[in-house]
FIMIKE-54707 format. One line per 8 residues: number of its first residue (from 1); for each residue x, y, z of C-alpha. Coordinates in steps of 0.2 Angstrom, whole numbers, plus 5000, padded with zeros to 4 digits. Each point is the difference from the previous one (the first is absolute). Layout:
// FIMIKE-54707
NUM = X Y Z; ...
***
This chain:
// FIMIKE-54707
1 = 4986 5051 5003; 5003 5005 5019; 4985 4988 5005; 5011 4986 4995; 5012 5004 5016; 4985 4994 5011; 5005 4983 4994; 5017 5001 5008
9 = 4994 5005 5015; 5003 4984 5009; 5019 5002 4997; 5002 5016 5006; 5015 4995 5012; 5009 4995 4984; 4997 5018 4992; 5008 5008 5016
17 = 5015 4988 4999; 5000 5002 4980; 5000 5021 5004; 5013 4998 5013; 5013 4990 4987; 4996 5012 4988; 5005 5015 5010; 5018 4990 5005
25 = 5002 4995 4982; 4998 5018 4997; 5013 5005 5012; 5012 4989 4994; 4997 5004 4981; 5002 5020 5005; 5015 4996 5011; 5011 4991 4985
33 = 5003 5017 4990; 5004 5008 5016; 5015 4987 5003; 5005 5002 4981; 5003 5018 5003; 5011 4999 5014; 5009 4986 4992; 5005 5012 4986
41 = 5002 5014 5009; 5008 4994 5017; 5006 4984 4996; 5010 5004 4983; 5001 5020 5000; 5002 5003 5018; 5009 4984 5003; 4988 4993 5014
49 = 5001 5017 5010; 4982 5005 5003; 5001 5018 5005; 5012 5014 5007; 4997 4993 5017; 5016 4991 5006; 4998 4985 5009; 5018 5001 5007
57 = 5010 5015 4996; 5018 5005 5008; 4999 5014 5015; 5012 5010 4992; 4988 5000 4982; 4984 5004 5013; 5009 5015 5007; 5005 5006 4984
65 = 4981 4999 4996; 4993 5009 5015; 5011 5015 4994; 4986 5000 4987; 4985 4998 5011; 4991 5010 5012; 4998 4996 5019; 4983 4993 4998
73 = 5005 4988 4988; 5016 4995 5007; 4990 4996 5016; 4988 4991 4989; 5014 4988 4992; 5009 4996 5016; 4983 4996 5009; 4999 4985 4985
81 = 5018 4995 4999; 5012 4991 5015; 5020 5003 5000; 5010 4986 5003; 5019 4998 4996; 5000 5016 4990; 4985 4994 4989; 4981 5007 5000
89 = 4989 4986 4997; 4981 5002 4995; 4987 4993 5013; 4991 4986 4995; 4984 5006 5005; 4998 5015 4988; 4984 5002 4990; 4997 5005 4982
97 = 4994 5017 5006; 5016 5003 5010; 5011 4993 4987; 4992 5012 4989; 5004 5014 5011; 5017 4995 5000; 5003 4997 4982; 4995 5020 4997
105 = 5011 5005 5014; 5015 4990 4994; 4998 5005 4981; 5006 5017 5001; 5014 4998 5011; 5007 4985 4990; 4998 5011 4985; 5011 5016 5007
113 = 5012 4986 5007; 5004 4994 4981; 5002 5018 4995; 4985 5002 4992; 4987 5013 5009; 4984 4994 5003; 4992 5016 4992; 5009 4995 4984
121 = 4999 4982 5001; 4981 5002 4990; 4984 4990 5004; 4999 4988 5017; 5002 4986 4989; 5018 5006 4995; 5004 5003 5018; 4995 4984 5006
129 = 5011 4993 4986; 5014 5011 5007; 4997 4991 5017; 5000 4984 4993; 5018 5004 4993; 5006 5006 5015; 4994 4984 5011; 5009 4988 4986
137 = 5015 5011 5001; 4999 4998 5021; 4997 4984 5001; 5014 4995 4987; 5013 5009 5012; 4992 4990 5015; 5005 4985 4990; 4982 4994 4996
145 = 4998 4988 4984; 4988 5010 4990; 5000 4986 4985; 4992 4990 5015; 4988 5011 5007; 4994 5002 4982; 4998 4982 4997; 4992 4997 5016
153 = 4987 5012 4998; 4996 4994 4982; 5000 4984 5007; 4988 5002 5014; 4989 5012 4989; 4999 4986 4987; 4996 4987 5015; 4986 5012 5006
161 = 4992 5002 4981; 5000 4981 4998; 4991 4998 5016; 4987 5014 4996; 4997 4990 4982; 4998 4984 5009; 4987 5007 5011; 4992 5009 4986
169 = 4999 4983 4991; 4993 4990 5016; 4987 5013 5002; 4996 5001 4981; 4998 4980 4999; 4989 4999 5016; 4988 5015 4994; 4999 4990 4982
177 = 4996 4984 5010; 4987 5007 5012; 4993 5014 4986; 4996 4984 4990; 4993 4991 5017; 4988 5015 5002; 4995 5000 4981; 4997 4982 5000
185 = 4990 5002 5016; 4990 5012 4991; 4997 4992 4983; 4993 4985 5010; 4990 5011 5011; 4992 5008 4985; 4997 4984 4990; 4991 4993 5016
193 = 4990 5017 5000; 4996 4999 4982; 4995 4982 4999; 4989 5001 5016; 4992 5015 4993; 4996 4992 4983; 4995 4984 5008; 4988 5012 5008
201 = 4994 5007 4984; 4980 4996 4995; 4996 4998 4981; 4997 5019 5000; 5019 5003 5004; 5008 4987 4990; 4989 5009 4987; 5013 5016 5000
209 = 5015 4991 4998; 5003 4987 4986; 5010 4984 5006; 5016 5003 4992; 5001 5019 5008; 4997 4992 5018; 5014 4988 4996; 5011 5013 4995
217 = 4997 5011 5014; 5003 4986 5011; 5017 4996 4993; 5008 5012 4989; 4993 5016 5008; 5005 4994 5017; 5017 4995 4993; 5003 5017 4993
225 = 4995 5009 5019; 5011 4988 5008; 5014 5002 4990; 4998 5019 5003; 4999 4997 5020; 5017 4993 4999; 5007 5014 4990; 4992 5014 5013
233 = 5010 4990 5014; 5015 4998 4990; 5000 5017 4989; 4987 5012 5005; 5004 5001 5019; 5019 5000 4997; 4999 5013 4987; 4996 5015 5009
241 = 5010 4994 5016; 5017 5001 4988; 4993 5015 4991; 4997 5011 5015; 5017 4994 5008; 5011 5001 4986; 4993 5019 5000; 5004 5002 5018
249 = 5019 4992 4994; 5002 5013 4984; 4994 5014 5010; 5012 4996 5013; 5016 4995 4986; 4998 5015 4989; 4982 5012 5000; 5007 5009 4984
257 = 4997 4987 4988; 4983 4996 5005; 4992 5009 4985; 5007 4986 4989; 4989 4987 5012; 4984 5012 4996; 5001 5000 4982; 5002 4979 4999
265 = 4986 4998 5011; 4990 5012 4988; 5004 4993 4985; 4997 4983 5007; 4983 5004 5005; 4996 5007 4983; 5005 4984 4992; 4989 4990 5013
273 = 4984 5011 4996; 5003 5000 4982; 5001 4981 5000; 4985 4998 5012; 4990 5011 4989; 5004 4988 4985; 4999 4984 5010; 4986 5001 5011
281 = 4985 4998 4990; 5008 4984 4992; 5003 4994 5018; 4983 4999 5003; 4995 4993 4984; 5011 4986 5003; 4991 4991 5012; 4983 4999 4990
289 = 5011 4993 4985; 5006 4989 5011; 4981 4994 5005; 4996 4999 4983; 5014 4989 4995; 4995 4987 5015; 4982 5001 4995; 5004 4997 4980
297 = 5012 4985 5007; 4988 4993 5014; 4985 4999 4985; 5012 4992 4988; 5007 4988 5011; 4983 4994 5007; 4993 5000 4983; 5012 4989 4990
305 = 4988 4986 4997; 4987 5014 4993; 5013 5008 4991; 5006 4985 4991; 4984 4993 4996; 4996 5016 4989; 5019 5004 4994; 5000 5015 5006
313 = 5018 4999 5008; 5007 5014 4987; 4987 5013 5007; 5004 4995 5019; 5019 5003 4993; 4996 5015 4994; 4989 5007 5016; 5014 4994 5013
321 = 5014 5009 4987; 4990 5015 5000; 4999 5001 5019; 5018 4995 5002; 5007 5011 4987; 4988 5016 5008; 5009 4995 5019; 5018 4999 4992
329 = 4997 5016 4990; 4996 5008 5017; 5014 4991 5010; 5013 5005 4988; 4995 5020 5000; 5000 5000 5018; 5017 4990 5002; 5009 5010 4986
337 = 4993 5015 5010; 5009 4993 5015; 5015 4995 4990; 5003 5018 4994; 5001 5006 5020; 5015 4992 5004; 5011 5006 4987; 4993 5018 5004
345 = 5002 4997 5018; 5021 4995 4997; 5001 5014 4988; 4994 5012 5016; 5011 4990 5014; 5016 5003 4985; 4994 5017 4997; 5001 5004 5019
353 = 5016 4991 5004; 5009 5012 4985; 4993 5016 5009; 5006 4994 5017; 5017 4997 4993; 4999 5015 4992; 4996 5010 5013; 5010 4991 5012
361 = 5016 5002 4991; 4999 5018 5000; 4996 4999 5020; 5016 4988 5003; 5011 5012 4988; 4993 5015 5011; 5006 4991 5016; 4981 5001 5007
369 = 4996 4981 4999; 5012 4985 4999; 4999 4986 4988; 4993 4987 5013; 4985 5011 5003; 4997 5003 4983; 5000 4980 4999; 4988 4999 5014
377 = 4989 5013 4993; 5000 4991 4985; 4994 4984 5008; 4987 5008 5009; 4993 5008 4987; 4999 4982 4989; 4991 4994 5017; 4987 5014 5000
385 = 4996 4998 4981; 5000 4982 5001; 4988 5000 5013; 4987 5011 4987; 5005 4988 4988; 4994 4985 5011; 4984 5008 5003; 4998 5004 4982
393 = 5004 4981 4996; 4985 4996 5011; 4991 5011 4988; 5001 4985 4989; 4991 4990 5012; 4986 5012 5010; 4991 5005 4985; 4995 4981 4996
401 = 5000 4995 5019; 4988 5014 5002; 4988 4995 4988; 5003 4982 5005; 4995 5006 5018; 4985 5008 4995; 4994 4986 4990; 5003 4989 5017
409 = 4990 5013 5010; 4986 5001 4986; 4998 4980 5007; 5002 5001 5017; 4988 5016 5000; 4985 4994 4991; 4985 5000 5013; 4991 4984 5002
417 = 4984 4997 4994; 4997 4985 5011; 5008 4998 5017; 4994 4994 5016; 4986 5007 5012; 5005 5011 5015; 4989 4990 5010; 4995 4983 4993
425 = 4985 4992 5003; 4997 4983 5010; 4995 4987 4988; 4983 4989 5003; 5006 4982 5003; 4982 4995 4999; 5000 5005 4981; 5017 4992 4994
433 = 4999 4999 4982; 4988 5011 4997; 5001 5013 4986; 4987 5013 4996; 5001 5012 4982; 4990 5015 5006; 4994 5011 4985; 5020 5000 4996
441 = 5005 5011 4985; 5019 5002 4993; 5008 5008 4986; 5019 5003 4997; 5009 5015 5004; 4999 5012 4986; 4987 4991 4991; 4982 5006 4993
449 = 4990 4987 5002; 4998 4986 5015; 5004 4984 4999; 4989 4993 5013; 4984 5007 5003; 4989 4997 5017; 5006 4982 5002; 4989 4993 5014
457 = 5000 4981 5006; 5006 4990 5015; 5011 4983 5001; 4996 4990 5016; 5014 4988 5008; 5002 4985 4990; 4990 5006 4984; 5009 5000 4983
465 = 4996 5015 4991; 5005 5002 4980; 5002 5015 4990; 4998 4999 4981; 4997 5013 4987; 5008 5006 4984; 5019 5006 4998; 5000 5018 5009
473 = 4985 4999 5010; 5009 5001 5016; 5000 4983 5007; 5020 5001 5006; 4998 5020 5006; 4986 4992 5010; 5009 4987 5010; 5015 5011 4999
481 = 4991 5013 5012; 4999 4987 5013; 5020 4999 5006; 5000 5018 4997; 5011 5002 4984; 4990 5013 4998; 4985 5009 5011; 4983 5002 4994
489 = 4994 5016 4995; 4982 4999 5007; 4991 4987 5011; 5009 4989 5011; 5008 4982 5002; 4997 4991 5017; 5010 4982 5005; 4994 4994 5016
497 = 4989 5015 5004; 5014 5014 4998; 5004 5010 4986; 5015 4995 4992; 5008 5019 5001; 4995 4998 5019; 5014 4986 5003; 5020 4998 4998
505 = 5005 4994 4983; 5009 4986 5009; 4984 4994 5008; 4990 5002 4983; 5012 4991 4989; 5002 4986 5013; 4985 4996 4998; 5000 4997 4982
513 = 5009 4987 4989; 5002 5008 4982; 5003 4993 4984; 5003 5013 4985; 4996 4997 4983; 5018 5000 4995; 5008 4987 5011; 5017 5007 5008
521 = 5013 4988 5007; 5015 5006 5010; 5018 4995 4996; 5004 4986 5013; 4993 4984 5002; 4982 4991 4998; 5000 4999 5019; 5004 5018 5003
529 = 4987 5006 4989; 4986 4990 5006; 5005 5006 5018; 4999 5017 4994; 4985 5005 5011; 5004 4988 5014; 5017 4998 5004; 4996 4988 5016
537 = 4990 4989 4989; 5005 4980 5002; 5006 4989 4987; 4981 4991 5001; 4992 5017 4997; 5011 5003 4985; 4997 4984 4994; 4981 5000 5003
545 = 5000 5018 4991; 5009 4993 4986; 4989 4985 4997; 4984 5011 5001; 5008 5010 4986; 5005 4987 4988; 5017 5004 5003; 5007 4985 5008
553 = 5001 4988 4986; 5013 5011 4991; 5009 5007 5014; 5004 4980 5004; 5008 4998 4982; 5011 5012 5002; 5017 4993 5007; 5001 5012 5015
561 = 4981 5001 5003; 4995 5012 5012; 5017 5008 5000; 5001 5002 4983; 5006 5017 4993; 4989 5012 4993; 5007 5013 4989; 4996 5020 5001
569 = 4980 5002 4996; 5001 4982 4997; 5006 4998 4983; 5005 4982 5002; 4980 4994 5002; 4986 4998 4990; 4987 5013 5000; 4986 4988 5008
577 = 5015 4992 5012; 5003 5020 5005; 4980 5002 5003; 4999 4984 5010; 5015 5007 5011; 4991 5015 5002; 4985 4991 5007; 5009 4988 5011
585 = 5008 5016 5007; 4983 5008 5004; 4993 4983 5007; 5018 4998 5011; 4995 5016 5010; 4982 4994 5005; 4992 5015 4999; 4981 5007 5004
593 = 4996 5005 4984; 5007 4995 4983; 5001 5011 4983; 5005 4992 4983; 5000 5013 4987; 4998 4988 4985; 5013 4988 5007; 4995 4985 4991
601 = 5001 5007 4983; 5015 4990 4996; 4994 4983 5006; 4994 4986 4988; 4979 4996 5004; 5005 4984 5008; 5012 5007 5013; 4990 5016 5003
609 = 4986 4990 5006; 5009 4988 5010; 5008 5015 5007; 4984 5009 5005; 4994 4984 5007; 5015 4999 5012; 5000 5017 5005; 4980 5000 5004
617 = 5004 4985 5011; 5015 5008 5008; 4994 5018 5003; 4983 4997 5005; 5000 5011 5013; 5009 5016 4990; 4992 5012 4989; 5003 4997 4983
625 = 5000 5014 4985; 5003 4995 4983; 5003 5012 4986; 4998 4989 4984; 4998 5001 4980; 4994 4981 4998; 4983 4994 5006; 5005 4983 5003
633 = 5012 5007 5015; 4987 5008 5010; 4984 4989 4995; 4998 4993 5018; 5003 5017 5009; 4987 5006 5013; 4997 5015 4992; 5006 5008 4983
641 = 5001 5018 4998; 4998 5007 4981; 5010 5017 4996; 4996 5010 4984; 5009 5015 4999; 5004 5003 5021; 4983 4998 5004; 4992 4983 5008
649 = 4986 4993 4987; 4997 4984 5007; 5003 4988 5016; 4995 4983 5004; 5003 4982 4996; 5007 4994 4983; 4982 4993 4995; 4990 5016 5008
657 = 5012 5012 4990; 4996 4990 4983; 4982 5005 5003; 5003 5017 5008; 5015 5007 4992; 5001 5003 4982; 5020 5004 5000; 5003 4984 5010
665 = 4991 4990 4989; 5010 5007 4983; 5015 4996 5010; 4994 4982 5003; 4994 4997 4983; 5018 5006 4992; 5008 4988 5012; 4990 4984 5002
673 = 4989 4992 4987; 4980 4997 5001; 5004 4981 5007; 5012 5007 5013; 4987 5014 5006; 4986 4988 5003; 5011 4987 5009; 5006 5014 5011
***
């Protein structure tokens, strides 16, 4: 999971700003309970008088208090007060430490002045309350409006609380906004890396992952990680800040009840560990079940015509229902576990509140704690417990995001079997379009038998080489080795005098015009599809390619011509039209080498003949490799290579092979009549 942070390093300045804002928000949130305590203690109970340090006091009253102070304390007091017109006024530059010292100095004398000797007054808290009572009496005798003092203090504290709340709100909004930006950036970077990685996969790597699994990893899994990343900045980072800050505030407020927090945290941790032990295995299973559901859905949607033709709708519905039911069952179990968590957490929180009130009420009754302090302790306790609760809530996402991150890393860390060489060789321009198979053998990864065995032949510039053989003889595998969809197991393939493994994939594939068995079109227009291999092709080149591929007539019949829409997968054109557009796309690229992997199978005989004739005229200087099932397609090839069980069993022209190769003769006799054979 930590590896995912690598994909947000470009937004480091956002992360720094988020952390600063989180500290600001925590500062504001932690300050609010303190103000609540002061409103109750000072504003309500103490009539707005903060402590036993008089802001102003009459000279006679001060002399009375001096009777109960030693010489040193009197010197400290005099140093912080100014006498003018019979009134001692506290200086403005008194800091908090000095005020605390003065409060301790005044507490005992004020108690003595009220006739309550300090040695029987009780606790320090009670001494302070006695001092405040003395000041209230003194202020009234000085003619001050105690009611206004109280109102002013409460209003000022309320305004400060409102300001802090607004500041915390703004910080929270900015944190959420920036977190979303960072998480979205990470999601974008992850999708880009996964996409580029998958695009670089050869057939070997693609066999390790199903298409449905790769789609899930690129969408759902990245979304899970993205949501988790957003919560990390918003909650996971904030929770320890508010938790540690709350603990420090609690210790400062009253350390006698910190054991209550320990009980609450322990109960929460036990609950989380219990839920994790139950739910974690199901979280790990969840993403696999989503893969399975996507796989079944993909198979059903792509196979609807076959399903209807065989009337197996009921069977497919049951198959989908089984996958859907298993996913739903697992989701329900996980959600029930997490649903149980929230009431349990609330029970713990409410129990902690009751325990604080129970202990705090006794402390208030004994005079060792004020009501406001108990309320502040309760709020800090809730903040600390809420910080643990926030982290616990993340436990819903952490396991699932962890599984998703692991699945994404499986794709990103998959080693590539086909890569560019570190030092590419220079291409021999004098051998343009020359292909050499030198004792090539190939077996698929994990297979026990070779698909191709000791294949050796040469195709020169301008030649047309055809491959024919029974199903499974290795024709398509052979031509797929040229663009390095797989690498040869033994031997080598040379193009223009260079082993294809010693040239970059771009250099190699730029030389090729490849038309696969199944014509593949992309969503867009006819024009965008024909320009797929050469974006800067002129309109004349595109039109010429369409005419050679015998696609121009049906393109012109469409209302929008070349700008006609092509649906995803080319579902709005027929099989023959799709094949002709695929051929036109290869022709428009104007490559050195054409590879037609059984690319004329959907064409009628007349179109096939006209297309091959036009193709021969237009691509006379290019090397052409044709994989075919029909003899009629390859009759006029310069050389025909016959494959049987991965071995070459015959090479030559049509006439030569009829005489020298029994396999070819059998194929020819199965497709052509004796009269056609004689004429050919």
